[in-house]
DRENBA-981204 format. One record per residue: chain; residue in one letter; residue number from 1; z, y, x of N, C-alpha, C, CB in turn. Coordinates in steps of 0.02 Angstrom, whole numbers, always signed. Atoms other than C-alpha are relative to their C-alpha. Glycine has a CB too. Example, Ala and Ser with C-alpha at 12.3 -4.5 7.8 and 13.67 -1.06 7.14 Angstrom:
A_a_1_+0_-59_+45_+390_-225_+615_+0_+60_+45_+62_+1_-50
A_s_2_-3_-59_-42_+357_-53_+684_+37_+55_-39_-71_+23_+20
This chain:
A_m_1_-24_-68_+1_+752_-1287_-856_+29_+19_+68_+52_+10_-56
A_t_2_-23_-23_-66_+780_-1191_-694_+20_+73_-5_-54_-11_+54
A_i_3_-26_-69_+0_+886_-1033_-677_+13_+22_+72_+65_+6_-43
A_v_4_-8_-26_-68_+878_-928_-519_+26_+72_-3_-68_-3_+39
A_i_5_-24_-68_-7_+976_-772_-474_-27_+28_+66_+79_+4_-2
A_g_6_+30_-29_-59_+893_-653_-351_+34_+65_+21_-73_+13_-12
A_f_7_-33_-59_-28_+968_-520_-237_-51_+38_+43_+63_-19_+42
A_e_8_+46_-43_-37_+859_-376_-173_+37_+60_+28_-59_+22_-44
A_g_9_-32_-58_-31_+919_-244_-50_-33_+21_+64_+73_-15_+12
A_s_10_+36_-13_-62_+784_-213_+79_-6_+74_+16_-68_-30_-4
A_a_11_+6_-73_-11_+780_-23_+57_+56_+36_-37_-70_+26_-23
A_n_12_-53_-41_+30_+872_+104_-50_+21_-24_-69_-23_+71_-5
A_k_13_-20_+27_+65_+889_-5_-205_+34_-67_+8_-61_-7_-47
A_i_14_-34_+64_+3_+1013_-145_-235_-10_-27_-70_+76_+7_+18
A_g_15_+15_+28_+65_+957_-259_-375_+18_-73_-4_-74_+9_-16
A_v_16_-15_+71_+13_+1011_-424_-450_-34_-19_-65_+78_-13_-4
A_g_17_+36_+22_+59_+899_-516_-570_+7_-74_-12_-73_+17_+6
A_i_18_-6_+71_+18_+906_-681_-662_-62_-21_-39_+65_-13_-41
A_i_19_+60_+27_+30_+752_-783_-708_+14_-71_-26_-59_-1_+51
A_k_20_-6_+67_+28_+748_-934_-823_-69_-22_-22_+51_-2_-60
A_d_21_+65_+27_+17_+582_-1026_-823_-50_+54_-21_+6_-52_-54
A_g_22_+49_-52_+13_+475_-870_-815_+22_+55_-48_-60_-31_-27
A_v_23_-27_-51_+45_+586_-765_-929_+52_+42_+38_+31_-32_-64
A_v_24_-48_-45_-32_+679_-613_-861_+60_+8_-45_-32_+70_+17
A_l_25_-61_-4_+40_+856_-628_-926_+39_+65_+14_+45_-60_+14
A_s_26_-33_-63_-17_+925_-476_-834_-29_+25_+66_+77_-9_+5
A_n_27_+30_-29_-60_+873_-355_-698_+30_+68_+17_-76_+6_-8
A_p_28_-30_-65_-16_+1000_-216_-662_-8_+19_+74_+74_+0_-19
A_r_29_+4_-22_-70_+991_-111_-504_+33_+69_+6_-74_+4_+24
A_r_30_-27_-65_-17_+1067_+41_-420_-42_+29_+56_+75_-4_+20
A_t_31_+40_-33_-51_+976_+169_-313_+43_+47_+41_-58_+39_-32
A_y_32_-35_-46_-45_+1048_+256_-161_-41_+64_+4_+11_-32_+71
A_v_33_+35_-64_+4_+1001_+438_-186_+30_+49_+51_+4_+30_-72
A_t_34_-22_-48_-50_+1010_+562_-43_-18_+71_-23_-33_-15_+69
A_p_35_+18_-69_+19_+1002_+753_-52_-75_+11_+6_+39_+51_+44
A_p_36_+73_-13_-3_+826_+822_-83_-23_+17_+70_-18_+57_-48
A_g_37_+28_-14_-65_+719_+823_+72_+27_-43_+56_+11_+71_+17
A_q_38_-29_+43_-51_+823_+693_+164_-17_-73_-15_+76_+10_+5
A_g_39_+12_+72_+7_+781_+510_+194_+66_-38_-1_-45_-25_+57
A_f_40_-60_+41_+1_+903_+366_+182_+6_-40_+65_+1_-47_-62
A_l_41_-12_+34_-63_+979_+297_+342_+25_-71_-12_+50_+40_+43
A_p_42_-20_+70_+11_+1008_+109_+363_+75_-9_-10_-22_-41_+59
A_r_43_-72_+10_+5_+1196_+122_+389_+27_+25_-66_+35_+35_+58
A_d_44_-24_-28_+63_+1227_+234_+239_-26_-40_-59_-21_+74_-6
A_t_45_+28_+41_+54_+1111_+129_+131_+38_-65_-6_-75_-13_+13
A_a_46_-39_+62_+1_+1205_-28_+180_+68_+10_-33_+9_-27_+72
A_k_47_-65_-14_+31_+1370_+52_+131_-7_+6_-76_+30_+65_+29
A_h_48_+13_-6_+73_+1296_+96_-39_-7_-69_-31_-63_+42_-13
A_h_49_+11_+67_+27_+1238_-83_-66_+65_-40_-3_-52_-37_+42
A_q_50_-64_+36_-2_+1407_-153_-14_+46_+23_-56_+34_+11_+69
A_a_51_-44_-27_+51_+1495_-38_-136_-22_-20_-70_+2_+75_+5
A_c_52_+28_+11_+67_+1380_-84_-282_-14_-73_-16_-63_+38_-7
A_v_53_+30_+66_+12_+1327_-265_-260_+41_-44_-47_-9_-35_+66
A_l_54_-40_+44_+43_+1474_-351_-346_-4_+23_-73_+73_-1_+23
A_d_55_+6_-26_+69_+1465_-236_-498_-69_-17_-29_+11_+76_-1
A_v_56_+67_+15_+24_+1277_-262_-511_-7_-75_-15_-54_+22_+51
A_t_57_+2_+73_+11_+1300_-451_-496_+35_-17_-65_+33_-37_+58
A_s_58_-37_+13_+63_+1430_-452_-635_-41_+24_-60_+68_+36_+1
A_e_59_+41_-26_+54_+1315_-345_-742_-59_-46_-15_-25_+70_+17
A_a_60_+57_+45_+10_+1168_-462_-714_+21_-63_-37_-31_-18_+68
A_l_61_-24_+60_+33_+1270_-614_-765_+18_+13_-73_+62_-28_+37
A_k_62_-20_-17_+68_+1340_-526_-918_-60_+12_-45_+45_+62_+0
A_l_63_+60_-14_+40_+1171_-462_-978_-39_-63_-15_-44_+50_+37
A_a_64_+38_+62_+9_+1093_-633_-954_+38_-51_-42_-16_-30_+68
A_g_65_-40_+50_+35_+1236_-724_-1039_+5_-65_+38_-28_-12_-69
A_i_66_+1_+58_-44_+1241_-842_-891_+65_-4_+40_-61_+2_+48
A_k_67_-58_+11_-43_+1389_-918_-800_-23_-28_+67_+51_-49_-34
A_p_68_+21_+24_-66_+1383_-958_-614_-17_-74_+2_+54_+14_+49
A_e_69_+14_+73_-2_+1389_-1145_-647_-67_-18_-30_+55_-37_-37
A_e_70_+66_+14_+29_+1226_-1132_-745_-58_+16_+47_-8_+39_-64
A_i_71_+53_-21_-48_+1130_-1060_-597_-19_-60_+44_+24_+60_+43
A_d_72_+25_+55_-41_+1021_-1182_-501_-12_+20_+73_-64_-27_-29
A_c_73_+16_-22_-68_+979_-1077_-348_+14_+74_+8_-74_-15_+17
A_i_74_-12_-70_-17_+1024_-913_-262_-53_+23_+50_+72_+11_+29
A_a_75_+53_-26_-43_+879_-814_-189_+19_+70_+25_-68_+2_-37
A_y_76_-14_-66_-28_+893_-663_-75_-60_+23_+42_+65_-1_+43
A_t_77_+54_-27_-41_+773_-548_+18_+16_-11_+73_-10_+75_-15
A_k_78_-8_+13_-72_+754_-611_+196_-32_+57_+40_-32_-67_+19
A_g_79_+36_-54_-34_+635_-469_+244_-70_+4_-30_-3_-12_+77
A_p_80_-15_-53_-47_+540_-363_+281_+43_+55_-32_-64_+31_+28
A_g_81_-41_-54_+26_+651_-211_+266_+45_+29_+53_+42_-25_-59
A_m_82_-47_-33_-45_+792_-110_+342_+56_-49_+17_+29_+64_-32
A_g_83_-45_+52_-23_+910_-216_+446_+68_-1_-33_+10_+8_+71
A_a_84_-68_-1_+26_+1082_-160_+389_+4_-15_-75_+31_+68_+14
A_p_85_-1_+18_+71_+1045_-162_+201_-17_-73_-12_-48_+44_-38
A_l_86_+18_+70_+9_+960_-332_+216_+59_-46_+17_-59_-18_+45
A_v_87_-57_+41_-21_+1110_-404_+308_+56_+2_-53_+28_+23_+68
A_s_88_-53_-7_+50_+1232_-335_+179_-11_-45_-60_+5_+73_-23
A_v_89_+16_+40_+60_+1143_-422_+35_-3_-74_+18_-66_+23_-31
A_a_90_+4_+70_-21_+1110_-582_+133_+70_-31_+5_-36_-6_+67
A_i_91_-69_+25_-6_+1297_-600_+168_+28_-16_-69_+45_+52_+35
A_v_92_-23_+13_+68_+1335_-587_-18_-31_-64_-27_-17_+60_-47
A_a_93_+34_+60_+24_+1204_-718_-60_+26_-63_+34_-75_+6_+12
A_r_94_-27_+57_-37_+1268_-835_+76_+70_-18_-25_+2_+14_+75
A_t_95_-69_+12_+22_+1447_-814_+17_+1_-32_-69_+40_+66_-2
A_l_96_+3_+29_+67_+1405_-848_-166_-29_-71_+1_-42_+45_-46
A_s_97_+28_+67_-7_+1301_-998_-114_+55_-51_+16_-54_-1_+53
A_q_98_-55_+45_-19_+1456_-1074_-36_+55_-2_-54_+31_+22_+67
A_l_99_-51_-1_+52_+1578_-1018_-171_-21_-39_-62_+16_+72_-19
A_w_100_+25_+32_+61_+1468_-1081_-313_-31_-69_+13_-51_+44_-33
A_n_101_+31_+63_-20_+1401_-1230_-215_-71_-6_-27_+43_-59_-25
A_k_102_+70_-3_+23_+1220_-1182_-250_-47_+6_+60_-10_+59_-48
A_p_103_+48_-7_-55_+1066_-1198_-138_-23_+72_+8_-61_-45_-12
A_l_104_+18_-68_-19_+1003_-1041_-51_-74_+2_+18_+44_+24_+59
A_l_105_+70_-9_-17_+828_-972_-29_-12_+70_+27_-45_-14_-61
A_g_106_+20_-64_-28_+770_-832_+87_-71_+16_-21_+7_+0_+77
A_i_107_+64_-18_+30_+624_-740_+6_-34_+57_+38_+10_+20_-74
A_n_108_+40_-55_-26_+485_-634_+79_-7_+54_-53_-70_-24_+24
A_h_109_-1_-56_+48_+499_-464_-6_-69_+12_-31_+25_+64_+35
A_c_110_+68_-13_+24_+311_-442_-19_-23_-52_-50_-49_+3_+59
A_i_111_+18_+54_+46_+286_-611_-100_+39_+5_-65_+13_-68_+33
A_g_112_-38_-13_+62_+424_-566_-223_-38_+47_-45_+69_+28_+17
A_h_113_+40_-47_+40_+318_-418_-279_-61_-35_-31_-23_+59_+44
A_i_114_+61_+33_+25_+163_-527_-295_+16_-48_-57_-35_-38_+57
A_e_115_-16_+50_+51_+245_-667_-394_+26_+33_-64_+53_-49_+27
A_m_116_-22_-36_+59_+329_-543_-510_-59_+30_-37_+51_+54_+18
A_g_117_+60_-29_+30_+164_-455_-539_-41_-53_-36_-42_+33_+52
A_r_118_+37_+54_+32_+78_-620_-577_+34_-23_-65_-7_-59_+48
A_l_119_-38_+22_+59_+216_-668_-699_-8_+50_-57_+74_-10_+16
A_i_120_-2_-50_+53_+221_-504_-795_-69_+14_-29_+29_+64_+27
A_t_121_+66_-20_+23_+34_-469_-804_-43_-59_-23_-36_+36_+54
A_g_122_+41_+58_+17_-35_-646_-819_-62_-6_+43_-20_+4_-71
A_a_123_+57_+6_-46_-160_-618_-677_+0_-69_+31_+3_+55_+54
A_t_124_+4_+69_-24_-223_-786_-616_-9_-3_+76_-57_-36_-34
A_n_125_+13_+2_-72_-297_-761_-442_-26_+68_+24_-50_-57_+18
A_p_126_+25_-67_-15_-307_-574_-407_-2_+17_+74_+43_+51_-35
A_t_127_-8_-36_-63_-342_-473_-253_+57_+48_-11_-67_+37_+22
A_v_128_-61_-38_+9_-176_-386_-227_+1_+61_+46_+62_-44_+14
A_l_129_-16_-60_-39_-145_-207_-172_+76_+9_-3_-38_+63_-26
A_y_130_-72_-9_-4_+36_-201_-115_+13_+66_+37_+35_-60_+37
A_v_131_-8_-67_-29_+82_-19_-86_+68_+27_-18_-57_+47_-25
A_s_132_-68_-23_+11_+258_+46_-63_+20_+48_+54_+50_-60_-3
A_g_133_-23_-46_-51_+366_+156_+45_-7_-28_+70_+71_+17_-12
A_g_134_-1_+30_-66_+374_+33_+189_-57_-47_+15_+63_-36_+10
A_n_135_+53_+49_-11_+223_-80_+164_-64_+21_-38_+23_-70_-24
A_t_136_+64_-10_+33_+38_-60_+124_-47_-55_+24_-30_+71_+14
A_q_137_+42_+57_-18_-69_-218_+120_-49_-16_-56_+44_-62_+17
A_v_138_+48_+29_+47_-225_-286_+36_+1_-75_+13_-72_+30_+9
A_i_139_-17_+71_-7_-192_-471_+3_-41_-42_-49_+75_-11_-11
A_a_140_+30_+48_+46_-279_-622_-70_+24_-69_+19_-78_+4_+1
A_y_141_-23_+68_-13_-225_-802_-88_-57_-46_+21_+34_-29_-63
A_s_142_+49_+49_-22_-319_-937_+7_+35_-54_+41_-56_+34_+41
A_e_143_-24_+58_-38_-271_-1111_+67_+74_+5_+18_-41_-6_+63
A_h_144_-73_+2_-6_-84_-1100_+39_+30_+57_+42_+21_-65_+29
A_r_145_-27_-60_-32_-62_-927_+115_-23_+61_-39_-21_+5_+74
A_y_146_+23_-65_+24_-67_-748_+54_-29_+36_+62_+59_+42_-33
A_r_147_+36_-26_-58_-198_-683_+176_-5_+76_-4_-70_-30_+6
A_i_148_+2_-73_-2_-194_-500_+230_-69_+22_+23_+55_+27_+48
A_f_149_+67_-24_-15_-365_-417_+225_+0_+70_+29_-42_-1_-62
A_g_150_-6_-67_-28_-305_-244_+273_+71_+24_-7_-48_+49_-35
A_e_151_-68_-26_+3_-143_-153_+309_+6_+63_+43_+51_-54_+24
A_t_152_-15_-57_-42_-72_+8_+377_+39_-23_+60_+39_+55_-40
A_i_153_-33_+19_-62_-14_-6_+556_+55_+49_+19_-51_-6_+56
A_d_154_-48_-50_-24_+75_+158_+590_+51_+21_-53_-38_+61_+23
A_i_155_-46_-22_+52_+148_+216_+424_-27_-22_-68_+9_+78_+2
A_a_156_+21_+22_+67_+144_+148_+247_-13_+61_-44_+55_-45_-32
A_v_157_+21_-55_+43_+72_+254_+107_+59_+38_-30_-46_-25_-55
A_g_158_-57_-33_+31_+237_+288_+20_+37_+45_+48_+48_-51_-27
A_n_159_-33_-41_-51_+320_+349_+180_-43_+59_+21_+18_-42_+60
A_c_160_+47_-55_-18_+165_+452_+221_+7_+57_-50_-72_-26_+1
A_l_161_-5_-52_+51_+176_+546_+56_+68_+35_+3_-10_-30_-70
A_d_162_-67_-29_-5_+364_+571_+75_+6_+48_+59_+53_-55_+5
A_r_163_-6_-41_-61_+353_+637_+252_-42_+64_-5_-22_-41_+61
A_f_164_+42_-58_+8_+210_+753_+209_+35_+52_-45_-68_-20_-31
A_a_165_-36_-46_+44_+314_+828_+68_+56_+35_+38_+29_-37_-60
A_r_166_-54_-31_-39_+458_+858_+189_-28_+52_+49_+39_-53_+39
A_v_167_+31_-48_-46_+342_+942_+314_-19_+65_-36_-63_-31_+32
A_l_168_+17_-60_+39_+281_+1060_+179_+61_+43_-15_-35_-20_-65
A_k_169_-61_-37_+16_+461_+1108_+140_+28_+33_+63_+52_-47_-31
A_e_170_-36_-22_-60_+519_+1130_+321_-48_+43_+46_+28_-62_+39
A_v_171_+43_-35_-50_+370_+1200_+414_-51_+41_-37_-35_-51_+48
A_t_172_+51_-43_+30_+260_+1350_+367_-67_-17_+32_+17_+76_+10
A_h_173_+64_+22_-26_+87_+1277_+388_-47_+61_+5_-31_-55_-45
A_r_174_+45_-57_-10_-47_+1397_+456_-49_+8_-58_-38_-7_+65
A_m_175_+45_-5_+57_-162_+1354_+310_+35_+33_-60_-26_-69_-19
A_l_176_-37_-31_+54_-25_+1403_+189_+13_+74_+15_+67_-37_-12
A_a_177_-15_-69_-18_+20_+1559_+285_-61_+45_-8_+25_+3_+73
A_g_178_+61_-39_+6_-160_+1616_+282_-24_+8_-71_-53_-30_+41
A_g_179_+19_-5_+70_-169_+1595_+94_-63_-37_-18_-9_+71_-17
A_h_180_+61_+37_+14_-316_+1475_+106_+9_-54_-53_-26_-32_+64
A_c_181_-14_+52_+50_-232_+1344_-2_+74_+0_-15_-23_-70_+25
A_t_182_-69_+5_+21_-71_+1304_-90_+28_-69_+20_+6_+11_-77
A_p_183_-28_+67_-12_+51_+1160_-60_-27_-52_-49_+76_+2_-6
A_e_184_+29_+46_+49_-17_+1083_-219_-70_-23_+21_-4_+34_-69
A_d_185_+67_+18_-24_-193_+1087_-145_+4_-54_+53_-36_+62_+28
A_l_186_-6_+48_-55_-137_+995_+11_+25_-68_-25_+48_+28_+53
A_c_187_-27_+64_+27_-37_+865_-86_-55_-37_-39_+60_+14_-46
A_f_188_+53_+31_+38_-183_+833_-203_-53_-30_+47_-32_+51_-47
A_s_189_+50_+23_-47_-305_+818_-58_+23_-64_+36_-16_+54_+51
A_l_190_-26_+59_-35_-194_+695_+36_+1_-60_-46_+71_+14_+27
A_q_191_-4_+56_+46_-162_+588_-117_-69_-29_-16_+34_+23_-65
A_e_192_+67_+24_+18_-346_+580_-167_-33_-37_+58_-44_+59_-20
A_t_193_+30_+32_-58_-400_+536_+10_+30_-68_+13_+7_+44_+61
A_v_194_-34_+63_-14_-269_+402_+37_-15_-52_-54_+76_+11_+5
A_f_195_+12_+48_+54_-293_+323_-133_-73_-25_+0_+16_+32_-68
A_a_196_+71_+21_-5_-483_+322_-111_-8_-53_+54_-45_+61_+14
A_m_197_+3_+49_-53_-459_+228_+52_+27_-68_-24_+40_+24_+62
A_l_198_-29_+62_+26_-348_+100_-35_-48_-35_-48_+67_+14_-35
A_v_199_+46_+29_+49_-472_+74_-176_-61_-30_+36_-23_+54_-50
A_e_200_+59_+26_-36_-618_+54_-55_+16_-65_+37_-25_+52_+50
A_t_201_-18_+61_-36_-526_-74_+52_+12_-58_-48_+63_+13_+42
A_t_202_-11_+53_+51_-472_-170_-103_-67_-26_-26_+42_+27_-59
A_e_203_+66_+22_+24_-652_-173_-165_-36_-43_+51_-43_+61_-18
A_r_204_+31_+41_-52_-713_-240_+2_+30_-70_+0_+10_+33_+69
A_a_205_-32_+66_+3_-585_-380_-8_-22_-40_-61_+77_+7_+0
A_m_206_+25_+33_+61_-639_-418_-187_-70_-29_+12_-1_+49_-59
A_a_207_+68_+22_-13_-821_-430_-132_+0_-61_+46_-42_+56_+30
A_h_208_-4_+55_-47_-773_-545_+12_+23_-64_-34_+47_+18_+57
A_c_209_-30_+59_+33_-672_-661_-101_-35_-19_-65_+73_+13_-14
A_g_210_+30_+13_+65_-783_-651_-255_+51_+7_-56_-29_-70_-2
A_s_211_-54_-8_+48_-631_-590_-351_-20_+45_-58_+61_+30_+35
A_e_212_+13_-41_+59_-637_-519_-527_+65_+30_-28_-34_-42_-54
A_e_213_-65_-27_+22_-454_-465_-537_+32_+40_+57_+47_-57_-23
A_v_214_-41_-39_-47_-348_-332_-451_+70_+6_-29_-31_+71_+14
A_l_215_-70_-9_+19_-159_-329_-457_+32_+50_+47_+39_-68_+1
A_i_216_-35_-50_-41_-65_-174_-397_+75_-13_-6_-18_+73_-23
A_v_217_-72_+10_+0_+116_-204_-346_+32_+47_+51_+18_-73_+16
A_g_218_-36_-45_-45_+250_-106_-253_+16_+66_-34_-40_+12_+63
A_g_219_-24_-61_+31_+337_+58_-290_-54_+53_-11_+53_+30_+41
A_v_220_+53_-49_+9_+184_+169_-262_-50_-23_-53_-36_+13_+67
A_g_221_+44_+27_+52_+92_+54_-382_+14_+29_-69_+6_-74_-3
A_c_222_-15_-34_+64_+178_+151_-523_-43_+62_-9_+74_+18_-3
A_n_223_+37_-63_+3_+69_+301_-481_-60_-6_-47_-23_+21_+71
A_l_224_+53_+5_+51_-46_+330_-630_-68_+21_+27_+18_+43_-60
A_r_225_+64_-20_-29_-179_+417_-526_-30_-58_+40_+9_+62_+45
A_l_226_+25_+59_-37_-193_+265_-411_-26_-52_-49_+57_-30_+44
A_q_227_+23_+48_+50_-206_+153_-564_-66_+22_-31_+53_-10_-54
A_e_228_+61_-27_+29_-340_+268_-637_-60_-10_+46_+8_+74_-17
A_m_229_+54_+8_-48_-445_+265_-479_-20_-74_+8_+20_+30_+68
A_m_230_+15_+72_-6_-429_+76_-463_-35_-26_-63_+65_-39_+12
A_a_231_+32_+21_+63_-476_+54_-647_-73_+20_-1_+36_+31_-60
A_d_232_+69_-22_-3_-635_+155_-619_-41_-47_+44_-5_+72_+27
A_m_233_+34_+46_-44_-682_+42_-474_-10_-68_-34_+39_-9_+65
A_c_234_+5_+65_+34_-645_-115_-575_-52_+2_-56_+69_-20_-28
A_e_235_+49_-5_+54_-749_-53_-720_-71_-6_+28_+8_+67_-38
A_g_236_+66_+4_-30_-898_-33_-605_-18_-70_+24_-3_+47_+57
A_r_237_+12_+69_-24_-877_-213_-545_+9_-51_-56_+47_-16_+58
A_a_238_-15_+45_+56_-842_-285_-718_+61_-44_+16_-61_-44_-17
A_a_239_-62_+35_-18_-671_-334_-650_+58_+26_-43_+16_+10_+76
A_k_240_-58_-18_+41_-498_-322_-728_+57_+23_+45_+22_-59_-44
A_l_241_-57_-26_-37_-351_-218_-667_+65_-20_-34_-5_+76_+5
A_f_242_-66_+16_+24_-172_-276_-684_+51_+42_+38_+16_-76_+9
A_a_243_-53_-40_-32_-21_-165_-651_+62_-5_-44_-22_+75_+9
A_t_244_-63_+3_+37_+162_-158_-702_+32_+70_-1_+49_-51_+32
A_d_245_-35_-64_+1_+280_-17_-746_+58_-1_+49_+25_+16_-72
A_e_246_-52_-8_-51_+429_+44_-646_+56_-51_-5_+29_+69_-5
A_r_247_-51_+53_+4_+543_-94_-711_-12_-54_+51_+1_-29_-70
A_f_248_+16_+57_-43_+452_-219_-602_-39_+18_+63_-40_-49_-40
A_c_249_+37_-17_-62_+343_-125_-475_+48_+29_+52_-57_+49_-15
A_i_250_-52_-24_-46_+495_-38_-400_+45_-59_+18_+42_+59_-32
A_d_251_-41_+56_-25_+607_-153_-295_+53_-19_-52_+33_+19_+66
A_n_252_-48_+25_+49_+714_-262_-408_+19_-72_+16_-29_+4_-71
A_g_253_-25_+67_-14_+813_-423_-407_-40_-54_-34_+70_-5_-20
A_a_254_+36_+51_+38_+708_-513_-537_-61_-26_+39_-23_+27_-67
A_m_255_+58_+22_-38_+557_-517_-421_+20_-50_+54_-36_+61_+32
A_i_256_-25_+48_-50_+660_-607_-289_+19_-65_-35_+60_+29_+38
A_a_257_-16_+60_+38_+724_-726_-422_-62_-38_-20_+40_+19_-62
A_q_258_+62_+34_+21_+546_-762_-483_-33_-36_+58_-48_+51_-30
A_a_259_+27_+34_-59_+482_-800_-308_+44_-59_+18_-5_+49_+60
A_g_260_-46_+55_-13_+638_-906_-283_-10_-57_-49_+71_+24_-3
A_w_261_+12_+51_+51_+603_-997_-447_-62_-42_+19_-10_+33_-69
A_e_262_+61_+35_-20_+427_-1040_-388_+13_-45_+61_-57_+50_+15
A_m_263_-11_+37_-62_+484_-1095_-216_+49_-58_-9_+25_+47_+54
A_f_264_-51_+53_+11_+636_-1194_-274_-31_-60_-36_+59_+28_-40
A_r_265_+33_+54_+37_+531_-1294_-397_-50_-37_+44_-34_+28_-61
A_a_266_+47_+32_-46_+410_-1330_-254_+37_-36_+57_-48_+51_+29
A_g_267_-38_+38_-49_+552_-1403_-150_+27_+40_+59_-41_-54_+26
A_h_268_-25_-41_-56_+597_-1256_-37_+75_+12_-7_-37_+68_+2
A_v_269_-70_-18_-3_+778_-1229_+16_+13_+27_+70_+47_-62_-16
A_t_270_-19_-29_-65_+853_-1123_+156_+70_-25_+17_-3_+78_-1
A_v_271_-66_+24_-21_+994_-1209_+249_+40_+58_+26_-6_-56_+54
A_l_272_-44_-55_-17_+1144_-1101_+288_-12_+25_+71_+73_-21_-9
A_e_273_+10_-19_-70_+1109_-1103_+475_-63_+43_+10_-4_-62_+43
A_d_274_+62_-38_-6_+937_-1027_+445_-3_+61_-47_-59_-45_-15
A_s_275_+0_-53_+51_+991_-896_+317_+12_+69_+30_+53_-15_-53
A_w_276_-3_-67_-29_+969_-745_+428_-52_+46_-33_-11_-3_+77
A_i_277_+51_-46_+26_+860_-593_+396_-52_+13_+55_+32_+67_-23
A_t_278_+54_-15_-46_+694_-545_+476_-31_+66_-21_-53_-57_+2
A_q_279_+23_-66_+20_+652_-360_+474_-76_+4_-4_+25_+52_+50
A_r_280_+74_-1_+0_+467_-392_+512_-26_-68_-22_-27_+18_+71
A_y_281_+19_+64_+29_+440_-542_+401_-68_+9_-35_+54_-26_-51
A_r_282_+67_-12_+25_+252_-548_+371_-17_-42_-61_-50_-12_+55
A_t_283_+21_+33_+61_+173_-594_+206_-35_-66_+14_-45_+45_-41
A_d_284_+40_+60_-13_+56_-721_+285_+37_-53_+42_-62_+20_+36
A_e_285_-40_+51_-34_+197_-814_+374_+22_-56_-47_+60_+31_+33
A_v_286_-29_+47_+49_+249_-904_+214_-52_-49_-24_+31_+39_-60
A_e_287_+45_+51_+28_+168_-1068_+165_+10_-1_-76_+14_-70_+31
A_v_288_-4_-6_+73_+130_-1049_-21_-16_-68_-31_-49_+55_-27
A_t_289_+10_+68_+24_+154_-1228_-78_+2_-5_-76_+52_-45_+30
A_w_290_-7_+3_+73_+184_-1183_-261_-65_+18_-37_+56_+46_-22
A_r_291_+64_-14_+32_+3_-1131_-291_-53_-50_+22_-23_+71_+17
A_g_292_+51_+49_-15_-147_-1246_-300_-56_+28_+42_-28_-29_-63
């Protein structure tokens, strides 16, 4: 029996989750919400996490019915993500590791999404579309690495959609002023085009790998239109689509705990001296020793 507590705080959500041998015992989180039309700044987001993290930790322990002495490992998000929020949560994890005398594990945020998706859906060896506010990657496992087959370089899909919505609110576009189309038309066109690109790239990766499964993870993975378009593609290939709901596709602590559970059982531990954060921590940097 192995129990892992996970701390996630790479963006605007602070989450603490507890996993016991593949079972989610608790997974509370808090979201830093800014006024409509405004993004969240690293410093303000970090202050939010600092104000909430102890309450969320207590809630996670209470919901799980777990005492600190029963925990085997403490996992935290090492990166990628926003610097100040990542540091805030890493400090809490490091402190609890020393107070509770428990081993520590720094987790790649993207791999946390993948391992949580695999756990919840039961997908065995899927081609993964990881799509969120800050990351967009097409991934497949091969030879002890999660290999990246495609990714956005300039802006992730989630941020693209958010920024476009802000532009529509703040700037009178000439197409709108001329009455040629509505804001709804532009939003629909952008979404359909971007999602079609994601589906096509995922299908190319599937063909390359001979894959018969697709797993969508990340916050944008909750989008039902994206799931519908991917399902249509999978049906044409006689493949199977796996997706999760907002409990697990949106950033949460349980996904970090699950990745930590896999890694800890495979012998991974992060020594205190190496327990820093890495804002640009790539998915394919991690040696995946827990998969065959």
